[in-house]
Residue frames as qw, qx, qy, qz and C-alpha x, y, z in Angstrom:
[[0.653, 0.059, 0.557, 0.510, 70.38, 86.04, 110.23],
 [0.068, 0.510, -0.226, -0.827, 71.19, 88.65, 107.61],
 [0.730, 0.540, 0.257, -0.330, 68.87, 88.59, 104.60],
 [0.709, -0.005, 0.514, 0.482, 70.68, 86.74, 101.75],
 [0.246, 0.791, -0.148, -0.541, 72.00, 88.95, 98.96],
 [0.881, 0.453, 0.112, 0.075, 72.77, 87.91, 95.36],
 [0.312, -0.761, 0.473, 0.317, 76.48, 87.48, 94.64],
 [0.786, 0.507, -0.354, -0.008, 79.06, 86.16, 92.22],
 [0.764, -0.547, 0.340, 0.030, 81.45, 83.61, 93.69],
 [0.738, 0.542, -0.372, 0.153, 85.01, 82.67, 92.74],
 [0.799, -0.542, 0.102, 0.240, 88.20, 81.43, 94.38],
 [0.014, -0.874, 0.399, 0.276, 91.67, 82.89, 94.00],
 [0.541, -0.263, 0.752, 0.270, 93.19, 79.53, 93.01],
 [0.602, 0.556, 0.560, 0.123, 91.02, 79.48, 89.88],
 [0.217, 0.970, -0.028, -0.103, 92.04, 83.03, 88.99],
 [0.317, -0.705, 0.582, 0.252, 95.73, 82.22, 89.55],
 [0.646, 0.042, 0.728, 0.226, 95.53, 79.05, 87.46],
 [0.518, 0.780, 0.350, 0.032, 93.95, 80.98, 84.61],
 [0.067, 0.958, -0.251, -0.125, 96.66, 83.63, 84.67],
 [0.482, -0.500, 0.681, 0.232, 99.50, 81.09, 84.95],
 [0.673, 0.303, 0.648, 0.189, 98.16, 79.05, 82.02],
 [0.408, 0.892, 0.191, 0.020, 97.68, 82.18, 79.92],
 [0.128, -0.894, 0.395, 0.170, 101.14, 83.53, 80.77],
 [0.590, -0.279, 0.716, 0.249, 102.85, 80.22, 80.02],
 [0.644, 0.531, 0.530, 0.152, 101.07, 80.04, 76.70],
 [0.230, 0.970, -0.047, -0.066, 102.11, 83.57, 75.78],
 [0.320, -0.714, 0.587, 0.210, 105.72, 82.70, 76.62],
 [0.666, 0.043, 0.717, 0.198, 105.50, 79.45, 74.63],
 [0.550, 0.751, 0.362, 0.055, 104.03, 81.23, 71.61],
 [0.043, 0.950, -0.270, -0.148, 106.76, 83.88, 71.70],
 [0.469, -0.483, 0.701, 0.232, 109.47, 81.20, 71.80],
 [0.673, 0.333, 0.641, 0.157, 107.89, 79.34, 68.88],
 [0.404, 0.901, 0.156, -0.005, 107.67, 82.51, 66.81],
 [0.165, -0.857, 0.446, 0.199, 111.28, 83.43, 67.61],
 [0.492, -0.327, 0.776, 0.222, 112.64, 80.00, 66.62],
 [0.480, 0.341, 0.764, 0.264, 110.46, 79.60, 63.53],
 [0.153, 0.680, 0.056, -0.715, 110.26, 83.10, 62.14],
 [0.085, 0.331, -0.679, -0.650, 111.25, 81.95, 58.63],
 [0.040, 0.238, 0.960, 0.141, 108.65, 79.18, 58.56],
 [0.106, 0.669, 0.616, -0.402, 105.91, 81.61, 59.52],
 [0.105, 0.540, -0.233, -0.802, 106.75, 84.00, 56.66],
 [0.343, 0.266, 0.862, 0.260, 104.16, 82.62, 54.28],
 [0.093, -0.172, -0.418, -0.887, 101.86, 84.04, 51.66],
 [0.482, -0.002, 0.285, -0.829, 98.30, 85.12, 52.37],
 [0.830, 0.086, -0.150, -0.530, 95.71, 82.35, 52.56],
 [0.778, 0.177, -0.594, 0.100, 98.22, 79.62, 53.44],
 [0.616, -0.687, 0.263, -0.281, 99.04, 78.12, 56.78],
 [0.378, 0.440, -0.796, 0.171, 102.04, 76.22, 58.00],
 [0.678, -0.284, -0.675, 0.054, 101.81, 73.33, 60.42],
 [0.345, -0.109, -0.499, 0.788, 103.19, 75.53, 63.17],
 [0.235, -0.136, -0.025, -0.962, 100.59, 78.22, 62.55],
 [0.661, -0.282, -0.525, -0.457, 97.80, 75.63, 62.73],
 [0.622, -0.226, -0.654, 0.367, 99.17, 74.16, 65.97],
 [0.146, -0.017, -0.328, 0.933, 99.44, 77.62, 67.50],
 [0.427, -0.221, -0.242, -0.843, 95.86, 78.40, 66.49],
 [0.712, -0.301, -0.614, -0.159, 94.61, 75.18, 68.10],
 [0.516, -0.183, -0.562, 0.620, 96.57, 75.82, 71.30],
 [0.049, -0.115, 0.108, -0.986, 95.33, 79.42, 71.41],
 [0.583, -0.306, -0.400, -0.638, 91.74, 78.20, 71.16],
 [0.706, -0.275, -0.634, 0.152, 92.30, 75.65, 73.93],
 [0.342, -0.081, -0.428, 0.832, 93.87, 78.24, 76.24],
 [0.253, -0.212, -0.095, -0.939, 91.04, 80.67, 75.54],
 [0.685, -0.344, -0.517, -0.382, 88.42, 78.05, 76.41],
 [0.643, -0.233, -0.585, 0.436, 90.28, 77.08, 79.60],
 [0.167, 0.055, -0.250, 0.952, 90.67, 80.73, 80.61],
 [0.434, -0.300, -0.241, -0.814, 86.97, 81.44, 80.09],
 [0.739, -0.332, -0.572, -0.129, 85.94, 78.35, 82.04],
 [0.579, -0.176, -0.516, 0.606, 88.27, 79.13, 84.93],
 [0.068, 0.061, -0.158, 0.983, 87.24, 82.76, 85.13],
 [0.424, -0.472, -0.545, -0.548, 83.52, 82.01, 85.16],
 [0.123, -0.181, 0.601, -0.768, 82.04, 83.17, 88.44],
 [0.229, -0.388, -0.890, -0.071, 79.26, 81.08, 89.94],
 [0.306, -0.454, -0.054, -0.835, 76.13, 82.94, 90.94],
 [0.489, -0.331, -0.781, 0.203, 74.53, 82.45, 94.33],
 [0.348, -0.829, -0.130, -0.417, 73.59, 84.15, 97.59],
 [0.462, 0.159, -0.595, 0.639, 75.47, 85.12, 100.74],
 [0.509, -0.737, -0.158, -0.416, 74.20, 85.68, 104.26],
 [0.380, 0.281, -0.684, 0.556, 75.60, 85.61, 107.78],
 [0.623, -0.666, -0.403, -0.077, 74.64, 85.01, 111.41],
 [0.409, -0.895, 0.176, -0.034, 76.37, 86.15, 114.57],
 [0.501, -0.598, 0.596, 0.192, 79.28, 83.75, 114.08],
 [0.610, 0.078, 0.713, 0.337, 79.08, 82.30, 110.56],
 [0.317, 0.490, -0.315, -0.749, 78.97, 83.23, 106.89],
 [0.646, 0.226, 0.728, -0.034, 76.84, 81.11, 104.57],
 [0.236, 0.475, -0.471, -0.705, 77.26, 81.00, 100.78],
 [0.661, 0.265, 0.693, -0.112, 74.86, 79.01, 98.61],
 [0.020, -0.269, 0.612, 0.743, 75.55, 78.66, 94.89],
 [0.685, 0.277, -0.008, -0.674, 72.67, 78.47, 92.44],
 [0.977, 0.192, -0.046, -0.084, 74.29, 75.37, 90.94],
 [0.650, -0.518, 0.456, 0.321, 77.55, 73.45, 91.14],
 [0.626, 0.717, -0.279, -0.129, 80.15, 73.08, 88.38],
 [0.923, 0.088, -0.216, 0.307, 83.31, 71.07, 87.76],
 [0.306, 0.525, -0.334, 0.720, 85.22, 74.06, 89.17],
 [0.270, -0.282, 0.498, -0.774, 83.03, 74.69, 92.23],
 [0.451, -0.128, -0.861, -0.200, 81.53, 71.37, 93.30],
 [0.201, -0.340, -0.745, 0.538, 80.26, 72.45, 96.72],
 [0.077, -0.665, -0.504, -0.546, 76.87, 74.14, 96.56],
 [0.453, -0.849, -0.143, -0.232, 76.64, 75.23, 100.20],
 [0.575, 0.244, -0.439, 0.646, 79.57, 76.66, 102.16],
 [0.497, -0.838, -0.177, -0.140, 79.27, 77.55, 105.84],
 [0.537, 0.406, -0.375, 0.637, 82.26, 79.43, 107.23],
 [0.561, -0.723, -0.340, 0.215, 82.47, 79.81, 111.03],
 [0.023, 0.969, -0.187, 0.162, 84.20, 83.01, 112.13],
 [0.667, -0.589, 0.443, 0.108, 86.71, 80.78, 113.95],
 [0.792, 0.139, 0.472, 0.363, 87.81, 79.44, 110.52],
 [0.392, 0.885, 0.116, 0.226, 88.40, 82.89, 108.99],
 [0.684, -0.199, -0.032, 0.701, 92.00, 84.09, 108.90],
 [0.124, -0.260, 0.110, 0.951, 91.39, 87.30, 106.96],
 [0.240, 0.675, 0.683, 0.139, 88.39, 89.14, 105.57],
 [0.137, -0.457, 0.024, 0.879, 88.19, 92.50, 103.83],
 [0.493, 0.762, 0.417, -0.048, 86.10, 94.50, 101.39],
 [0.371, -0.369, 0.372, 0.766, 88.14, 95.92, 98.51],
 [0.585, 0.713, -0.003, -0.386, 87.83, 97.44, 95.09],
 [0.840, 0.066, 0.386, 0.376, 89.49, 95.35, 92.39],
 [0.384, -0.257, 0.319, 0.828, 91.78, 96.90, 89.77],
 [0.035, 0.391, 0.597, 0.699, 88.70, 97.84, 87.72],
 [0.210, -0.215, 0.204, -0.932, 86.93, 99.54, 90.62],
 [0.679, -0.294, -0.515, -0.433, 84.45, 96.72, 91.30],
 [0.529, -0.542, 0.438, -0.484, 83.50, 95.84, 94.88],
 [0.784, 0.089, -0.614, -0.021, 84.70, 92.50, 96.22],
 [0.623, -0.630, 0.362, -0.290, 84.92, 90.80, 99.62],
 [0.590, 0.377, -0.708, 0.092, 87.87, 88.44, 100.05],
 [0.777, -0.490, 0.227, -0.323, 87.61, 85.71, 102.68],
 [0.429, 0.461, -0.768, 0.118, 90.70, 83.65, 103.51],
 [0.874, -0.386, -0.035, -0.293, 89.86, 80.47, 105.45],
 [0.313, -0.642, 0.693, -0.095, 92.20, 78.43, 107.64],
 [0.220, -0.128, 0.964, 0.076, 91.04, 74.88, 106.90],
 [0.788, 0.194, 0.241, 0.533, 90.92, 74.27, 104.04],
 [0.252, -0.577, 0.089, 0.771, 93.28, 77.13, 103.25],
 [0.351, 0.442, 0.588, 0.580, 91.77, 79.09, 100.38],
 [0.023, 0.306, 0.114, -0.945, 90.67, 82.60, 99.45],
 [0.226, 0.603, 0.758, 0.100, 87.03, 83.07, 98.48],
 [0.040, -0.106, 0.125, 0.986, 85.99, 86.14, 96.51],
 [0.150, 0.646, 0.748, -0.026, 82.41, 87.37, 96.46],
 [0.070, -0.109, 0.149, 0.980, 81.13, 90.40, 94.60],
 [0.491, 0.384, 0.313, -0.716, 77.79, 92.00, 93.72],
 [0.617, 0.336, 0.700, 0.127, 75.78, 90.12, 91.11],
 [0.392, 0.666, 0.349, 0.530, 75.47, 93.35, 89.15],
 [0.255, 0.217, -0.172, 0.927, 76.38, 97.01, 89.55],
 [0.430, -0.547, -0.268, -0.666, 72.81, 97.67, 90.65],
 [0.799, -0.487, -0.352, 0.012, 73.50, 95.67, 93.84],
 [0.474, 0.385, -0.389, 0.689, 76.53, 97.75, 94.90],
 [0.303, -0.525, 0.239, -0.759, 74.64, 99.64, 97.60],
 [0.896, -0.309, -0.068, -0.313, 73.07, 96.46, 98.99],
 [0.861, 0.146, -0.346, 0.343, 76.47, 94.75, 98.91],
 [0.218, 0.478, -0.385, 0.759, 78.09, 97.63, 100.83],
 [0.588, -0.475, 0.155, -0.636, 75.32, 97.51, 103.43],
 [0.966, -0.099, -0.234, -0.036, 75.88, 93.74, 103.71],
 [0.655, 0.282, -0.409, 0.569, 79.58, 94.34, 104.40],
 [0.125, -0.551, 0.293, -0.772, 78.93, 97.09, 106.95],
 [0.802, -0.393, 0.063, -0.446, 76.69, 94.76, 108.96],
 [0.950, 0.047, -0.253, 0.179, 79.11, 91.83, 108.60],
 [0.423, 0.490, -0.392, 0.653, 82.04, 94.01, 109.62],
 [0.438, -0.572, 0.262, -0.642, 80.26, 94.92, 112.88],
 [0.959, -0.229, -0.014, -0.166, 79.88, 91.21, 113.67],
 [0.796, 0.303, -0.309, 0.423, 83.57, 90.62, 112.88],
 [0.084, 0.587, -0.376, 0.712, 84.60, 93.47, 115.19],
 [0.699, -0.470, 0.181, -0.508, 82.33, 92.14, 117.95],
 [0.985, -0.010, -0.160, 0.056, 83.78, 88.65, 117.51],
 [0.602, 0.439, -0.367, 0.556, 87.35, 89.92, 117.72],
 [0.107, -0.542, 0.384, -0.740, 86.69, 91.81, 120.94],
 [0.752, -0.354, 0.179, -0.526, 84.51, 89.24, 122.70],
 [0.960, 0.082, -0.268, 0.010, 86.15, 85.92, 121.83],
 [0.546, -0.727, 0.414, 0.053, 88.92, 84.55, 124.04],
 [0.916, 0.262, 0.098, 0.287, 91.99, 83.67, 122.00],
 [0.570, -0.343, 0.161, 0.729, 95.55, 84.76, 121.30],
 [0.166, 0.736, -0.037, -0.655, 95.94, 88.10, 119.46],
 [0.019, 0.372, -0.730, -0.573, 97.38, 86.35, 116.39],
 [0.146, 0.267, 0.947, 0.101, 94.26, 84.18, 116.15],
 [0.283, 0.615, 0.347, -0.649, 91.93, 87.13, 115.72],
 [0.599, 0.607, 0.476, 0.213, 90.37, 87.67, 112.31],
 [0.338, -0.321, 0.216, 0.858, 92.65, 89.94, 110.32],
 [0.415, 0.809, 0.386, -0.154, 91.37, 92.59, 107.96],
 [0.300, -0.467, 0.454, 0.697, 94.09, 93.11, 105.37],
 [0.534, 0.579, -0.191, -0.587, 93.49, 94.13, 101.79],
 [0.942, 0.191, 0.275, 0.006, 93.34, 91.24, 99.32],
 [0.562, 0.768, -0.240, 0.192, 96.26, 92.92, 97.56],
 [0.203, -0.714, 0.616, -0.263, 98.38, 92.16, 100.63],
 [0.913, -0.118, 0.350, -0.174, 97.68, 88.43, 100.37],
 [0.465, -0.394, 0.699, 0.373, 100.27, 85.98, 99.09],
 [0.580, 0.415, 0.670, 0.204, 98.20, 84.89, 96.09],
 [0.285, 0.942, 0.160, -0.081, 97.89, 88.50, 94.89],
 [0.227, -0.790, 0.472, 0.319, 101.66, 89.02, 95.16],
 [0.555, -0.082, 0.763, 0.319, 102.32, 85.86, 93.12],
 [0.496, 0.699, 0.509, 0.082, 99.84, 86.98, 90.47],
 [0.089, 0.973, -0.094, -0.189, 101.58, 90.37, 90.27],
 [0.398, -0.565, 0.635, 0.344, 105.03, 88.74, 89.98],
 [0.576, 0.200, 0.746, 0.266, 103.89, 86.37, 87.23],
 [0.387, 0.837, 0.386, 0.029, 102.00, 89.03, 85.28],
 [0.064, -0.939, 0.226, 0.253, 104.79, 91.59, 85.64],
 [0.486, -0.391, 0.688, 0.372, 107.46, 89.10, 84.56],
 [0.567, 0.435, 0.662, 0.227, 105.45, 88.18, 81.49],
 [0.237, 0.957, 0.140, -0.092, 105.13, 91.85, 80.52],
 [0.250, -0.782, 0.471, 0.321, 108.90, 92.30, 80.84],
 [0.558, -0.072, 0.758, 0.329, 109.57, 89.19, 78.71],
 [0.486, 0.686, 0.530, 0.106, 107.10, 90.36, 76.08],
 [0.084, 0.975, -0.076, -0.190, 108.69, 93.83, 75.94],
 [0.381, -0.580, 0.629, 0.352, 112.19, 92.36, 75.62],
 [0.579, 0.229, 0.735, 0.269, 111.01, 90.04, 72.84],
 [0.356, 0.875, 0.326, -0.022, 109.45, 93.04, 71.09],
 [0.125, -0.887, 0.315, 0.314, 112.74, 94.96, 71.33],
 [0.407, -0.360, 0.756, 0.364, 114.75, 92.13, 69.75],
 [0.143, 0.217, 0.826, 0.501, 112.11, 91.33, 67.13],
 [0.248, 0.165, 0.139, -0.944, 109.59, 94.10, 66.43],
 [0.554, 0.027, -0.522, -0.648, 107.36, 91.75, 64.43],
 [0.224, -0.002, -0.955, 0.195, 107.01, 89.10, 67.12],
 [0.036, -0.563, -0.742, 0.362, 104.04, 90.67, 68.91],
 [0.109, 0.697, 0.401, 0.585, 101.65, 93.24, 67.41],
 [0.151, 0.213, -0.337, 0.905, 102.09, 96.57, 69.19],
 [0.522, -0.365, -0.109, -0.763, 98.35, 96.95, 69.86],
 [0.842, -0.265, -0.462, -0.088, 98.26, 93.52, 71.50],
 [0.572, 0.022, -0.485, 0.661, 101.23, 94.32, 73.73],
 [0.103, -0.284, 0.168, -0.938, 99.70, 97.65, 74.77],
 [0.703, -0.351, -0.286, -0.549, 96.38, 95.93, 75.52],
 [0.807, -0.167, -0.525, 0.213, 98.15, 93.30, 77.63],
 [0.348, 0.117, -0.407, 0.836, 100.09, 95.93, 79.60],
 [0.343, -0.335, -0.014, -0.877, 96.87, 97.90, 80.17],
 [0.803, -0.325, -0.404, -0.294, 95.27, 94.75, 81.61],
 [0.785, -0.125, -0.460, 0.396, 98.19, 93.88, 83.90],
 [0.288, 0.362, -0.268, 0.845, 99.49, 97.26, 85.07],
 [0.447, -0.565, 0.001, -0.693, 96.47, 98.36, 87.20],
 [0.900, -0.364, -0.227, -0.077, 96.53, 95.12, 89.22],
 [0.742, 0.087, -0.299, 0.594, 100.31, 95.21, 89.75],
 [0.063, 0.497, -0.156, 0.851, 100.04, 98.85, 90.85],
 [0.664, -0.551, -0.096, -0.496, 97.30, 98.01, 93.37],
 [0.915, -0.216, -0.266, 0.213, 99.45, 95.22, 94.84],
 [0.538, 0.268, -0.252, 0.758, 102.48, 97.49, 95.08],
 [0.176, -0.558, 0.078, -0.807, 100.59, 100.37, 96.72],
 [0.792, -0.494, -0.176, -0.313, 98.83, 98.10, 99.23],
 [0.889, -0.170, -0.231, 0.356, 102.06, 96.41, 100.33],
 [0.383, 0.392, -0.178, 0.817, 104.05, 99.65, 100.34],
 [0.385, -0.616, -0.002, -0.687, 101.43, 101.23, 102.59],
 [0.872, -0.427, -0.208, -0.112, 101.40, 98.26, 104.97],
 [0.775, 0.058, -0.277, 0.565, 105.17, 98.56, 105.52],
 [0.081, 0.607, -0.142, 0.777, 104.93, 102.14, 106.75]]
């Protein structure tokens, strides 16, 4: 059994939910500002009912986003035919402390760099169907994490060549940016950017320029990674 290494654990469904909620809120806020521009033109130090409601909703969305994006800490190890992940503690998001994943239940596994250059291993399981993301606990563990992947990858290759099954049942090793969840995230994020830019064109005061630029800077790298990965796979 491979010596356990410290990791951070998350699941793509939590990441997607966070982004969808945030995007929907941004769209809602833009629509409110467009339809109530006159009401929001108030003097300094005063607040309208709409402004207060928006502030409350913004706080709620921020709290939800933070909670959903929290990565649980734990350890990961593997044997000849299984991967084992043990979380330090459970949460209302991740209620299962110990997860044992047989190789036979893995549809796709790959080590990638995320849009910020951080290492991450994505594991897509068959039943239940979900994508698990594990990454080094800190940047100091990058080398150990890479060594962990190199050893795990050898076991995956050995499993694919020794097991008796149909070719389509072998463990795939596609980039996480080629997965369906990543494409949906890119579509949603990209569409929101387009809507925000259009709203800015029709009403220059609707969204502060610095906030729009910051949002585009957050979204663009991920969308670019998804595009490049899928464009490459089609060649």
